[in-house]
C-alpha positions in Angstrom: 29.5 80.2 -42.6 26.7 82.7 -43.5 25.8 83.4 -47.2 27.0 87.0 -47.2 30.2 86.4 -45.2 32.6 87.3 -48.0 30.8 90.5 -48.8 30.7 91.5 -45.2 34.4 90.9 -44.7 35.3 93.0 -47.7 33.1 95.8 -46.3 34.7 95.7 -42.9 38.2 95.8 -44.3 37.4 98.7 -46.7 35.8 100.6 -43.8 39.0 100.1 -41.7 41.2 101.3 -44.6 39.0 104.3 -45.2 39.2 105.2 -41.5 43.1 105.0 -41.7 42.9 102.1 -39.2 44.9 99.8 -41.5 46.7 100.1 -44.8 45.6 96.7 -46.1 44.6 93.2 -44.9 44.0 89.7 -46.2 42.0 86.8 -44.7 42.3 83.1 -45.3 39.9 80.5 -44.0 40.4 76.8 -44.5 38.2 73.9 -43.6 38.7 70.1 -44.1 42.1 70.8 -45.8 40.6 73.0 -48.5 40.3 76.8 -49.0 36.9 77.9 -47.8 37.4 81.6 -48.4 40.2 84.1 -49.3 39.8 87.9 -49.5 42.0 90.9 -49.5 41.7 94.7 -49.5 44.1 97.6 -49.6 47.9 97.9 -50.0 50.8 96.0 -48.7 53.1 99.0 -49.4 51.6 102.4 -50.1 54.9 104.0 -51.2 55.6 101.2 -53.7 51.9 100.9 -54.8 51.9 97.2 -53.9 48.5 95.6 -53.2 47.9 92.8 -50.7 47.8 89.3 -52.1 48.2 85.7 -51.0 52.0 85.9 -51.4 52.4 89.0 -49.2 55.1 88.5 -46.5 54.3 89.7 -43.0 56.4 90.2 -39.9 54.8 87.7 -37.6 56.0 89.1 -34.3 54.3 87.0 -31.5 52.7 84.6 -34.0 56.3 83.2 -34.0 55.7 81.8 -30.5 53.5 78.7 -31.5 56.1 77.7 -34.0 58.8 77.9 -31.3 56.6 75.7 -29.1 56.3 73.1 -31.9 60.1 73.2 -32.3 60.5 72.5 -28.6 58.0 69.6 -28.8 60.1 68.0 -31.6 63.0 67.7 -29.1 60.6 66.5 -26.3 59.4 63.7 -28.6 63.0 62.6 -29.2 63.8 62.5 -25.5 66.3 65.3 -25.9 64.4 67.9 -23.9 62.6 67.3 -20.5 59.8 69.7 -19.7 60.5 69.5 -16.0 64.2 70.1 -16.4 65.6 73.3 -14.9 66.6 75.7 -17.6 69.9 76.1 -15.6 70.8 72.5 -16.5 70.9 73.7 -20.2 71.9 77.3 -19.9 74.3 77.7 -16.9 73.4 81.5 -16.6 70.0 80.4 -15.2 71.4 78.5 -12.2 71.3 81.5 -9.8 68.3 83.7 -10.5 66.8 86.6 -8.5 63.3 87.8 -8.0 61.7 91.2 -7.3 59.7 91.0 -4.0 58.4 94.1 -2.2 60.9 96.4 -3.8 63.9 94.1 -3.0 65.9 91.7 -5.2 66.4 88.4 -3.5 67.5 84.9 -4.6 64.8 82.7 -6.2 63.6 79.7 -4.2 62.9 77.5 -7.2 64.4 77.3 -10.7 62.7 78.1 -14.0 61.7 74.8 -15.6 61.4 74.4 -19.4 57.7 74.1 -19.0 57.6 77.5 -17.4 59.0 79.0 -20.6 56.2 77.3 -22.6 53.5 78.4 -20.2 54.8 82.0 -19.5 55.0 81.1 -15.8 58.7 81.8 -15.7 58.6 85.3 -14.2 60.5 86.6 -17.2 58.8 89.8 -18.6 58.9 92.3 -21.4 60.2 95.7 -20.7 58.2 98.5 -19.0 59.2 101.8 -17.5 57.6 101.2 -14.1 58.5 97.9 -12.4 62.0 96.8 -11.4 62.0 93.7 -13.6 60.4 95.6 -16.5 63.1 98.4 -16.3 65.9 95.9 -16.3 64.4 94.0 -19.2 63.8 97.2 -21.1 67.5 98.0 -20.7 68.4 94.7 -22.2 66.2 95.2 -25.3 67.6 98.8 -25.6 71.2 97.3 -25.8 70.0 94.6 -28.2 68.6 97.3 -30.5 71.7 99.5 -30.2 74.0 96.7 -31.3 71.9 95.4 -34.2 73.8 97.3 -36.9 77.2 97.1 -35.4 80.1 94.5 -35.8 79.1 93.0 -32.4 75.3 92.3 -32.6 73.7 90.4 -29.7 73.1 86.7 -30.5 70.2 84.5 -29.4 72.3 82.9 -26.7 73.8 86.1 -25.4 70.4 87.7 -25.1 69.1 84.8 -23.1 72.2 84.8 -20.9 71.9 88.6 -20.3 68.2 88.4 -19.5 69.1 85.9 -16.7 70.7 88.8 -14.9 67.4 90.7 -14.7 65.2 90.0 -11.6 62.1 87.9 -12.2 58.6 89.4 -11.6 57.6 86.5 -9.4 58.9 83.1 -8.3 58.9 80.7 -11.2 55.6 78.7 -11.4 53.8 81.1 -9.0 52.1 83.4 -11.5 51.7 84.2 -15.2 53.1 87.2 -17.2 53.5 87.7 -20.9 57.2 88.2 -21.6 60.3 87.0 -23.3 60.1 83.3 -22.2 59.9 82.2 -25.9 63.1 84.1 -26.7 64.9 82.1 -23.9 63.3 78.9 -25.2 64.9 79.6 -28.6 68.3 79.6 -26.9 67.4 76.4 -25.0 66.4 74.7 -28.3 69.7 76.0 -29.9 71.7 74.5 -27.0 70.0 71.2 -27.0 69.9 70.7 -30.7 73.6 71.9 -31.0 72.8 74.1 -34.0 71.5 77.6 -34.6 67.9 78.0 -33.7 66.9 79.2 -37.2 68.7 76.2 -38.8 66.8 73.8 -36.5 63.5 75.5 -37.4 64.3 75.2 -41.1 65.3 71.6 -40.9 62.5 70.3 -38.7 59.5 72.5 -39.6 59.9 74.8 -42.6 61.5 72.5 -45.1 59.2 69.5 -44.3 56.1 71.6 -44.6 57.4 73.4 -47.7 57.2 76.8 -45.9 59.5 78.4 -48.5 58.7 82.0 -47.4 59.2 81.6 -43.7 62.4 82.7 -42.0 64.0 85.2 -39.6 64.6 87.5 -42.5 63.4 88.4 -46.1 66.1 88.0 -48.8 66.5 90.5 -51.6 64.6 88.5 -54.2 61.5 88.5 -51.9 61.7 92.0 -50.6 59.1 93.3 -53.1 56.5 91.0 -51.4 57.2 92.3 -47.9 54.4 94.3 -46.4 55.4 97.7 -45.0 54.5 98.5 -41.4 52.3 101.5 -40.6 51.4 103.5 -37.5 47.8 104.9 -37.4 47.7 108.6 -36.5 43.9 108.5 -36.1 41.3 109.4 -38.7 43.7 111.7 -40.6 46.5 109.5 -41.9 48.9 106.5 -41.5 52.6 106.9 -41.1 55.2 104.4 -42.2 56.9 102.7 -39.3 60.7 102.1 -39.7 61.9 101.6 -36.2 63.0 98.5 -34.2 60.7 96.8 -31.8 61.6 93.9 -29.5 64.9 93.6 -31.3 63.3 93.1 -34.7 64.2 95.6 -37.4 61.5 97.0 -39.8 63.4 96.2 -43.0 64.4 92.5 -42.0 66.7 92.6 -45.0 69.7 90.8 -43.4 69.9 87.6 -41.4 69.8 88.6 -37.7 72.2 87.4 -35.0 69.3 87.4 -32.6 66.8 84.8 -33.8 63.8 85.7 -31.7 61.7 82.7 -30.7 59.1 85.2 -29.5 58.8 87.6 -32.3 61.3 87.1 -35.1 59.7 85.2 -38.0 58.4 86.5 -41.3 55.9 84.5 -43.3 52.9 84.4 -45.6 49.3 83.3 -44.8 49.8 80.4 -47.1 53.0 79.2 -45.3 51.5 79.7 -41.9 48.4 77.7 -43.1 50.7 74.7 -43.6 51.9 75.0 -40.0 48.3 75.5 -38.6 46.9 72.6 -40.6 49.8 70.4 -39.4 48.5 71.0 -35.8 44.9 70.6 -36.8 45.7 67.3 -38.6 47.4 65.8 -35.5 51.0 66.6 -36.5 50.9 65.9 -40.3 50.5 68.0 -43.4 51.3 67.3 -47.1 52.3 63.7 -46.3 55.0 64.8 -43.8 54.7 64.1 -40.0 56.2 66.8 -37.8 54.8 65.7 -34.4 52.8 62.8 -33.0 49.1 63.3 -32.5 49.5 62.8 -28.7 52.1 65.6 -28.7 49.8 68.0 -30.5 47.0 67.1 -28.1 49.3 68.1 -25.2 50.5 71.2 -27.0 47.1 72.6 -27.6 45.6 72.0 -24.1 45.1 74.6 -21.3 47.8 74.0 -18.7 47.6 76.8 -16.1 47.0 76.0 -12.5 44.4 78.1 -10.5 46.9 80.8 -9.3 48.5 81.0 -12.7 45.0 81.3 -14.4 44.1 84.1 -12.0 47.2 86.0 -13.1 46.4 85.3 -16.7 42.9 86.7 -16.3 44.2 89.9 -14.7 46.9 90.4 -17.4 44.9 89.4 -20.5 41.6 91.1 -19.8 40.6 90.9 -23.5 40.8 87.1 -23.4 38.1 86.3 -20.9 37.1 82.6 -21.3 40.5 81.6 -22.4 43.5 79.9 -20.7 47.0 79.3 -21.9 49.1 76.3 -22.9 52.2 76.0 -24.9 52.7 79.6 -26.1 49.0 79.7 -27.3 45.6 80.8 -25.9 43.1 78.0 -25.5 39.3 78.6 -25.1 37.9 76.9 -22.0 34.6 78.9 -21.5 33.2 80.4 -24.7 30.3 82.1 -22.9 32.9 84.4 -21.1 34.7 85.5 -24.3 34.3 89.0 -25.6 33.7 87.6 -29.1 32.1 84.5 -30.6 34.4 81.6 -29.6 34.5 77.8 -29.6 35.5 75.5 -26.8 39.0 74.1 -27.5 40.0 76.6 -30.1 43.6 77.8 -29.9 46.1 80.1 -31.6 47.8 83.5 -31.1 48.4 86.8 -32.7 51.2 89.3 -33.4 52.0 92.9 -32.4 51.4 94.1 -36.0 48.0 92.3 -36.3 48.7 88.9 -37.8 46.3 86.4 -36.4 45.9 82.6 -36.2 43.1 80.4 -34.8 42.4 76.7 -35.1 39.0 75.2 -34.4 39.4 71.4 -33.9 35.7 70.6 -33.8 35.0 72.4 -37.1 38.4 71.4 -38.5 38.8 75.1 -39.5 41.6 77.6 -39.6 41.4 81.4 -39.6 44.4 83.5 -40.6 44.6 87.2 -41.0 47.4 89.4 -42.2 47.9 93.1 -41.1 51.0 95.3 -40.5 49.9 98.0 -38.1 51.7 98.9 -34.9 50.2 97.9 -31.5 47.4 95.9 -33.2 47.4 92.4 -31.8 43.8 91.2 -31.4 42.1 94.5 -32.0 38.5 95.5 -32.7 38.7 94.6 -36.4 40.0 91.2 -35.6 37.0 90.6 -33.3 34.5 91.9 -35.8 35.9 89.6 -38.5 35.8 86.5 -36.1 32.2 87.3 -35.3 31.2 87.4 -38.9 33.0 84.1 -39.7 31.7 82.2 -36.7 
């Protein structure tokens, strides 16, 4: 790391805050199981006057996905879940699926396998207003959102079953599309483990790793540490975001019926550090083993076949030089990346800007916390990575 790295990171964050690009941000870098650098700028909640700090709780959104993948691997290790098993053998609603082809809805020729959910090669998509599968899925998320505050909220299992009625975007295994595969995987884990998905996560991952601030909701005694979400309105101002997105409410103050394996967790950088370091250490952290080293090696490899990789490259244009494995990006060709990268690095980000990357060769972890709509890996993320690497 360069001598002036910390000073530069503070400058970049302050500039983004001054430009109303973000409200606040924190960054944690660990190497060889020790904190290399931590820095923060700005506010976690403007209206309450709360500053960012190491205990700030963030809505992870898609940074939930790697944790869901690890939960699935726990069951794989125990022989309770087979990656090549048709999802329909676990969730009967997936036994007769349809696919959208040339404007028609026809029966699928092959089932979705569990590994398709982990690789996003299932044909399941997120909602959009243009395509047939996207419109159908968007309708399901709209119903999910409508029922959240009623006496009949949609559960994890019901959501998965209802999504099975939507046509797939392509035959399972024949392409790649970012979508709600991880949400269906949460229902699969729930069915195989014979307990609520969140309970399984707590028992097998959060409690052993002492991730006390990680859950599908934020209870009242921790609400003051929850970062507010903001929407940038350009150079002029930032507006507080209080709506629901992908079935996740902005206040996350009550335990949800829908435990989203793709977007539902809340956590701190310190908690997620424990999960990330567990992977980097070959399945152990703090003296507790969560996964075997061989499992972690499999979990963090690029797994896409050529046709799937081609679809990934077309869909994820900002991730040139990367492939995809078990709900994570994996760098295969650093020279093609649009930012400084390392071969074999892996991780993922979230809709609101949370970010995670592990670097096995350097034994380093980078974590970032932001709560801004439509962020993901945005320009500030890339600038920060380039300064660090």
